ZAKOLLUM-47560 format. One line per field, with one value per residue (C-alpha): residue number from 0; residue in three letters; x, y, z. Coordinates in nm, 3 decimals, decimal comma. Each point is the difference from the previous one (the first is absolute). Last residue first. Example, Ala and Ser with C-alpha at 12.3 -4.5 7.8 and 13.67 -1.06 7.14 Angstrom:
// residues 2
nr	(1_0)
rest	(SER_ALA)
u	(1,367_-0,137)
v	(-0,106_-0,344)
w	(0,714_0,066)
END
This chain:
// residues 379
nr	(378_377_376_375_374_373_372_371_370_369_368_367_366_365_364_363_362_361_360_359_358_357_356_355_354_353_352_351_350_349_348_347_346_345_344_343_342_341_340_339_338_337_336_335_334_333_332_331_330_329_328_327_326_325_324_323_322_321_320_319_318_317_316_315_314_313_312_311_310_309_308_307_306_305_304_303_302_301_300_299_298_297_296_295_294_293_292_291_290_289_288_287_286_285_284_283_282_281_280_279_278_277_276_275_274_273_272_271_270_269_268_267_266_265_264_263_262_261_260_259_258_257_256_255_254_253_252_251_250_249_248_247_246_245_244_243_242_241_240_239_238_237_236_235_234_233_232_231_230_229_228_227_226_225_224_223_222_221_220_219_218_217_216_215_214_213_212_211_210_209_208_207_206_205_204_203_202_201_200_199_198_197_196_195_194_193_192_191_190_189_188_187_186_185_184_183_182_181_180_179_178_177_176_175_174_173_172_171_170_169_168_167_166_165_164_163_162_161_160_159_158_157_156_155_154_153_152_151_150_149_148_147_146_145_144_143_142_141_140_139_138_137_136_135_134_133_132_131_130_129_128_127_126_125_124_123_122_121_120_119_118_117_116_115_114_113_112_111_110_109_108_107_106_105_104_103_102_101_100_99_98_97_96_95_94_93_92_91_90_89_88_87_86_85_84_83_82_81_80_79_78_77_76_75_74_73_72_71_70_69_68_67_66_65_64_63_62_61_60_59_58_57_56_55_54_53_52_51_50_49_48_47_46_45_44_43_42_41_40_39_38_37_36_35_34_33_32_31_30_29_28_27_26_25_24_23_22_21_20_19_18_17_16_15_14_13_12_11_10_9_8_7_6_5_4_3_2_1_0)
rest	(LYS_PHE_PHE_GLY_THR_MET_ASP_VAL_SER_ASN_PHE_ASP_ASP_THR_LEU_PRO_LEU_ALA_VAL_PRO_LYS_GLY_GLU_LYS_ALA_SER_LYS_TYR_ILE_GLY_LEU_LEU_THR_ASP_VAL_SER_SER_PHE_GLY_SER_TYR_ALA_ASP_ALA_ILE_PRO_ASN_LYS_GLY_THR_LYS_ILE_SER_GLU_TYR_LEU_ASP_ASN_TYR_ILE_GLY_LEU_HIS_PRO_ASN_LEU_ALA_CYS_LYS_TYR_SER_PHE_MET_GLY_GLY_GLU_LYS_PHE_GLN_LYS_ARG_ILE_TYR_TYR_GLY_ASN_LEU_LYS_LYS_LEU_LYS_GLY_ASN_PRO_LYS_VAL_THR_PHE_ILE_ASN_LEU_HIS_PRO_LYS_GLY_SER_ASP_LEU_GLY_MET_SER_LEU_GLN_GLY_ASN_GLU_CYS_PHE_VAL_SER_PHE_GLU_ALA_THR_HIS_LYS_SER_PRO_ILE_THR_ALA_THR_THR_GLY_GLU_ILE_GLN_ALA_LEU_ALA_GLY_ASN_GLU_LEU_ARG_LEU_VAL_ALA_MET_GLY_LEU_ASP_GLU_ALA_GLU_ILE_ASN_ARG_ILE_ARG_GLN_ALA_ILE_MET_ALA_SER_ALA_GLU_GLU_PRO_GLU_SER_GLY_MET_LEU_TRP_VAL_LEU_LEU_ASP_ILE_ALA_HIS_ILE_THR_GLN_ASN_MET_LEU_ALA_GLY_GLY_ASP_SER_LYS_TRP_THR_GLY_ARG_TRP_ALA_ALA_SER_SER_TYR_TYR_ASP_GLU_GLY_HIS_GLY_TRP_ARG_VAL_TYR_ILE_THR_GLY_HIS_THR_VAL_LYS_GLY_TYR_LYS_GLY_GLU_ALA_ILE_ASP_GLN_ARG_VAL_LEU_GLY_VAL_ILE_PRO_LEU_TYR_ARG_TYR_ILE_HIS_GLY_MET_ALA_ILE_LYS_LEU_GLY_THR_LYS_GLN_SER_LEU_GLU_PHE_ILE_GLU_ARG_ALA_GLU_SER_VAL_SER_MET_THR_MET_PRO_LYS_GLU_LEU_LEU_LEU_ASN_ALA_GLY_HIS_GLU_MET_ALA_TYR_LYS_ALA_ILE_GLN_PHE_HIS_LEU_GLY_SER_PRO_VAL_THR_VAL_SER_VAL_ILE_SER_PRO_LYS_ILE_GLU_ASP_ILE_ALA_ALA_LYS_TYR_ASP_THR_PHE_THR_LYS_VAL_ASN_ALA_PHE_GLY_LYS_VAL_SER_GLY_LEU_LEU_ARG_LYS_ALA_SER_ASP_PRO_ASN_VAL_ASP_VAL_VAL_ALA_LYS_LEU_GLU_LEU_GLY_LYS_LEU_LYS_SER_ILE_ALA_LYS_LEU_HIS_LYS_GLU_ALA_VAL_ARG_GLY_CYS_GLY_ILE_LEU_VAL_VAL_SER_LEU_THR_SER_SER_THR_SER_THR_THR_ASN_THR_ASN_ASP_ALA_MET)
u	(0,705_-0,106_-0,369_0,055_-0,155_-0,208_-0,304_0,232_-0,058_-0,365_-0,310_-0,354_-0,279_-0,166_0,325_-0,039_0,090_-0,047_0,290_0,168_0,147_0,298_-0,157_0,304_0,097_-0,359_-0,015_0,321_-0,139_-0,325_0,210_0,156_-0,333_-0,173_0,298_-0,001_-0,375_0,011_0,276_-0,159_-0,324_0,171_0,139_0,294_-0,080_-0,145_-0,377_-0,133_-0,109_0,173_0,237_0,051_0,043_0,242_0,221_-0,023_0,106_0,296_0,104_-0,024_0,177_0,291_0,002_0,071_0,358_0,189_-0,316_-0,171_0,280_-0,049_-0,374_0,073_0,219_-0,305_-0,311_-0,228_0,250_0,272_-0,208_-0,130_0,354_0,100_-0,319_0,052_0,370_-0,064_-0,273_0,164_-0,212_-0,031_-0,119_-0,336_-0,116_-0,250_0,289_0,071_0,105_0,323_0,130_0,351_0,147_0,321_0,122_0,356_0,028_0,152_-0,265_-0,326_-0,328_-0,258_-0,161_-0,291_-0,212_-0,231_-0,298_-0,173_0,176_0,301_0,109_0,356_0,163_0,368_0,226_0,372_0,236_0,352_0,226_-0,212_0,034_-0,328_-0,191_-0,209_-0,281_-0,325_-0,157_-0,353_-0,212_-0,321_-0,286_-0,279_-0,361_-0,149_-0,041_0,370_0,161_0,318_0,301_0,261_0,367_0,189_0,362_0,169_-0,297_-0,063_0,194_0,339_0,336_0,022_0,087_-0,293_-0,308_-0,306_-0,339_-0,267_-0,307_-0,344_-0,216_-0,356_-0,228_0,261_-0,135_0,017_0,177_0,314_0,205_-0,138_0,054_0,360_0,065_-0,133_0,200_0,310_-0,020_-0,083_0,324_0,269_-0,182_-0,301_0,142_0,357_-0,106_-0,231_0,094_-0,130_-0,176_0,125_0,363_0,242_0,125_-0,125_0,337_0,168_0,340_0,003_-0,224_0,214_0,327_-0,128_0,008_-0,281_-0,082_-0,281_-0,108_-0,345_-0,174_-0,323_-0,225_-0,321_-0,276_-0,253_-0,109_-0,250_0,075_0,308_-0,174_-0,283_-0,055_0,129_0,323_0,048_-0,056_0,239_0,271_-0,029_0,005_0,311_0,180_-0,013_0,150_-0,244_-0,173_0,340_0,027_-0,281_0,058_-0,373_-0,171_-0,283_-0,246_-0,239_-0,370_-0,076_-0,217_0,180_0,342_-0,123_-0,129_0,345_0,168_-0,247_0,040_0,378_-0,043_-0,234_0,228_0,309_0,358_-0,090_0,020_0,298_0,156_0,084_-0,287_-0,039_-0,295_-0,255_-0,025_-0,314_0,077_-0,178_0,202_0,331_-0,103_-0,111_0,316_0,223_-0,172_-0,023_0,351_0,189_0,044_0,132_0,313_-0,017_-0,031_-0,333_-0,052_-0,259_-0,161_-0,204_0,186_-0,142_0,351_-0,049_-0,234_0,169_0,347_-0,110_-0,171_0,314_0,219_0,379_-0,033_0,216_-0,073_0,133_0,280_0,262_-0,245_0,130_0,260_-0,056_0,208_0,010_-0,370_0,046_0,297_-0,185_-0,302_0,217_0,185_-0,330_-0,078_-0,373_-0,048_-0,221_0,056_-0,161_-0,142_0,085_-0,168_-0,172_-0,127_0,358_0,060_0,364_0,102_-0,291_0,137_0,351_-0,144_-0,206_0,297_0,195_-0,274_0,054_0,293_-0,132_-0,130_-0,352_-0,295_0,006_-0,226_-0,114_-0,169_-0,189_0,075_-0,290_0,094_0,364_-0,090_0,087_0,278_0,298_-0,052_-0,339_0,099_-0,334_-0,090)
v	(2,259_-0,199_-0,087_-0,140_-0,335_0,024_-0,157_-0,300_-0,075_-0,056_0,172_-0,126_0,221_-0,001_-0,002_-0,123_0,256_0,373_0,192_0,308_0,245_0,039_-0,209_-0,222_-0,022_-0,082_-0,266_-0,157_-0,017_-0,145_-0,256_-0,103_-0,016_-0,202_-0,237_-0,047_-0,063_-0,262_-0,202_0,034_-0,127_-0,311_-0,094_0,101_-0,208_-0,270_-0,052_-0,314_-0,299_-0,259_-0,178_0,287_0,247_-0,229_-0,026_0,376_0,066_-0,237_0,157_0,353_-0,087_-0,158_0,304_0,206_-0,139_0,086_0,103_-0,312_-0,213_0,168_-0,066_-0,364_-0,023_0,021_0,166_0,081_0,008_0,136_0,299_0,055_0,022_0,251_0,198_0,034_0,074_0,294_0,144_0,313_0,170_0,377_0,178_0,176_-0,168_-0,208_-0,137_0,140_-0,255_-0,042_-0,214_0,046_-0,243_-0,008_-0,225_0,009_-0,043_0,341_0,159_-0,190_0,100_-0,006_0,285_-0,026_0,246_0,003_0,145_0,220_-0,173_0,061_-0,252_-0,003_-0,155_-0,016_-0,074_0,039_-0,128_0,129_-0,137_0,148_0,357_0,181_0,078_-0,320_0,180_-0,046_0,236_-0,047_0,177_-0,163_0,202_-0,131_0,101_-0,351_-0,013_0,064_0,318_-0,082_0,230_-0,045_0,032_-0,144_-0,016_-0,201_0,060_-0,173_0,002_-0,068_0,176_0,011_0,329_0,226_-0,102_0,113_-0,101_0,195_-0,136_0,046_-0,310_-0,034_-0,275_-0,249_-0,313_-0,040_-0,219_0,202_-0,318_-0,088_0,355_-0,007_-0,348_0,071_0,322_-0,187_-0,268_0,263_0,185_-0,159_-0,061_0,229_0,283_-0,011_-0,004_-0,202_-0,347_-0,122_0,283_0,301_-0,106_-0,010_-0,347_-0,140_0,015_-0,225_0,039_0,372_0,085_-0,180_0,122_0,359_-0,018_-0,102_0,159_-0,138_0,289_-0,129_0,236_-0,065_0,204_-0,053_0,206_0,034_-0,356_0,011_-0,207_-0,216_-0,326_0,080_-0,353_0,104_0,136_-0,325_-0,211_0,215_-0,045_-0,379_-0,003_0,218_-0,220_-0,294_0,175_-0,123_0,333_0,142_-0,236_0,138_-0,275_-0,043_-0,330_-0,068_-0,281_-0,152_0,030_0,032_0,312_0,176_-0,070_0,124_0,315_0,070_-0,064_0,228_0,274_-0,009_0,024_0,298_0,182_-0,035_-0,123_-0,337_-0,184_0,213_-0,193_-0,368_-0,238_-0,335_-0,134_-0,282_-0,192_-0,114_0,074_0,336_0,079_-0,060_0,192_0,302_0,003_-0,025_0,279_0,229_-0,043_0,085_0,373_-0,084_-0,175_-0,376_-0,163_-0,182_-0,313_-0,238_-0,231_-0,321_-0,076_-0,138_-0,118_-0,013_0,295_0,217_-0,065_0,050_0,328_0,120_-0,049_-0,035_-0,317_-0,180_-0,329_-0,062_-0,258_0,217_0,136_-0,147_0,256_0,367_0,205_-0,266_0,039_0,376_-0,032_-0,251_0,229_0,302_-0,202_-0,090_0,372_0,041_-0,125_-0,268_-0,229_-0,341_-0,255_0,157_-0,212_0,152_-0,170_-0,075_0,367_0,103_-0,047_0,219_0,290_-0,034_-0,017_0,315_0,191_-0,103_0,150_0,353_0,084_-0,136_-0,341_0,082_-0,240_-0,252_-0,304_-0,160_-0,331_-0,042_-0,295_-0,139_-0,365_0,098_0,071_0,344_-0,010_0,154_0,337_-0,001_0,244_0,152_0,360)
w	(-0,802_0,304_-0,025_-0,349_0,081_0,319_-0,171_-0,042_0,370_-0,078_0,131_-0,040_0,123_0,343_0,195_0,357_0,110_-0,065_-0,153_0,148_-0,254_-0,233_-0,277_-0,058_0,366_0,097_-0,273_0,130_0,353_-0,130_-0,187_0,330_0,182_-0,273_-0,023_0,379_0,001_-0,276_0,166_0,342_-0,151_-0,133_0,341_0,217_0,310_-0,225_0,018_0,165_-0,210_0,220_-0,241_-0,242_0,285_0,184_-0,309_-0,055_0,360_-0,027_-0,329_0,138_0,326_-0,185_-0,226_0,315_0,006_0,319_0,188_-0,130_0,146_0,340_-0,016_-0,079_0,308_0,223_-0,139_0,293_0,286_-0,228_-0,106_0,353_0,133_-0,269_0,058_0,375_-0,039_-0,231_0,225_0,144_0,264_0,008_0,312_0,022_0,321_-0,198_-0,212_-0,345_-0,260_-0,188_-0,286_-0,139_-0,251_-0,199_-0,279_-0,138_-0,378_-0,065_0,223_0,018_0,160_0,273_0,192_0,240_0,193_0,297_0,178_-0,260_-0,285_-0,222_-0,263_-0,128_-0,306_-0,077_-0,293_-0,050_-0,269_0,046_-0,273_-0,278_0,137_-0,068_-0,319_0,020_0,178_0,187_0,252_0,134_0,261_0,123_0,150_0,225_-0,064_0,024_-0,379_-0,046_-0,131_-0,186_-0,028_-0,271_-0,083_-0,296_-0,106_-0,278_-0,227_-0,334_-0,330_0,155_0,028_0,378_0,175_0,084_-0,192_0,194_0,135_0,187_0,175_0,155_0,045_0,130_0,137_0,121_0,176_0,378_0,254_0,064_-0,024_-0,343_-0,131_0,121_-0,138_-0,347_-0,018_0,118_-0,266_-0,267_0,073_-0,220_-0,327_-0,023_0,212_-0,131_-0,363_-0,220_-0,120_-0,334_-0,180_0,196_-0,037_0,295_-0,083_-0,331_-0,177_0,254_0,171_-0,092_0,295_0,255_-0,153_0,016_0,376_0,232_0,334_0,212_0,216_0,094_0,239_0,179_0,223_0,195_0,152_0,282_0,077_0,285_0,309_0,049_0,095_-0,239_-0,133_-0,342_0,155_0,194_-0,312_-0,201_0,264_-0,014_-0,380_-0,011_0,252_-0,243_-0,306_-0,262_-0,059_-0,098_-0,298_-0,209_-0,258_-0,055_0,075_-0,243_0,066_-0,251_0,082_-0,370_0,006_0,286_-0,152_-0,337_0,173_0,144_-0,336_-0,177_0,262_-0,042_-0,377_0,029_0,244_-0,217_0,047_0,148_0,335_0,106_0,157_-0,036_-0,061_0,170_-0,190_0,002_-0,323_-0,180_-0,364_-0,006_0,312_-0,178_-0,310_0,205_0,212_-0,308_-0,192_0,302_0,138_-0,319_0,072_0,345_-0,126_0,073_0,343_-0,035_0,210_-0,144_0,253_-0,039_-0,322_-0,325_-0,099_-0,379_-0,057_0,264_-0,143_-0,360_0,094_0,179_-0,307_0,053_0,205_0,256_0,178_0,351_0,019_0,175_0,256_0,324_0,100_-0,084_-0,246_-0,272_-0,073_-0,043_-0,232_-0,217_-0,030_-0,081_-0,265_-0,167_-0,058_-0,066_0,355_0,152_0,296_0,042_0,243_0,336_0,265_0,300_0,316_0,104_0,069_0,046_-0,366_-0,110_0,206_-0,143_-0,350_0,052_0,139_-0,312_-0,218_0,138_-0,226_-0,330_-0,104_-0,114_0,010_0,286_-0,041_0,325_0,083_0,328_0,228_0,203_-0,030_0,068_0,363_0,132_0,261_-0,177_0,172_0,170_0,274_0,097_-0,075)
END
């Protein structure tokens, strides 16, 4: 990934409308501010104070227009890109309207809350040729892409299995801060909200699509409608197994997440512990001894991406916006494209369906399944 920060000519600038001014929106503004090829034209929020607060949080956006109606913003601005950061239950209607009016999308996860809606958005992208970059942030960590390429090329031999855990504790204050949080209709639980990034990444790294899901979910501590703890096993088409744990029922001050991929001749683990990243990548030498490859990948990352790769590691949304910009200009698919959005929703809802039915579920799902189909699961 080349360092094109503040180098794109203004003649090729793409206009952006950001819809939703919540927690993640500030990361979007910081990313846009670093890329001269993008110009933020408007922000949208039903609460005007939220829009003003957001624009005041990052320098350079004081004169950006604000709207309370996303349709009015899209109709007036006619943007090249619409960025969607609203509650998940609103993704489908906004994404569909934006694409029907000619806009490419940066869409935060999950794509939608139902399989049929995710499929419709994916197929609309295919029909129109418009690009969708999903907010699957882990794909945009520079080292991750390098490791995935080596796994795909067989450098580490056959992939045997993978594991992820996301222990992203949230207290009652988090869930009570907005009525939609933790609901089946608008948010889902720990798996849909906090863990979908990691599920997408693990499947992507392992290089094969899921064909079966087995899962259990539980409510242990948090007073929400959906699950605060979920565990699942995926069987991939290549025979590998993926083990998943996602929970918000852990200590809020100690967020930890880690993914690991195990191969015939190597293994890697990456993660965060209370904001501190860690990385361990090993291969087996011909003499049977282990060789640590952390330094090799760090050097390769900087050789290929320079300081821009470091900036993307600090704010992956910078990588997403840069990748989407290049995709629109060149016609290539984004790293986390429309299909990845559909596939991750299908996998996650397959996990929920398995938990509901108490048996393994074949993937992709043949019938529609919606997060609201889980309503009443916990009684």
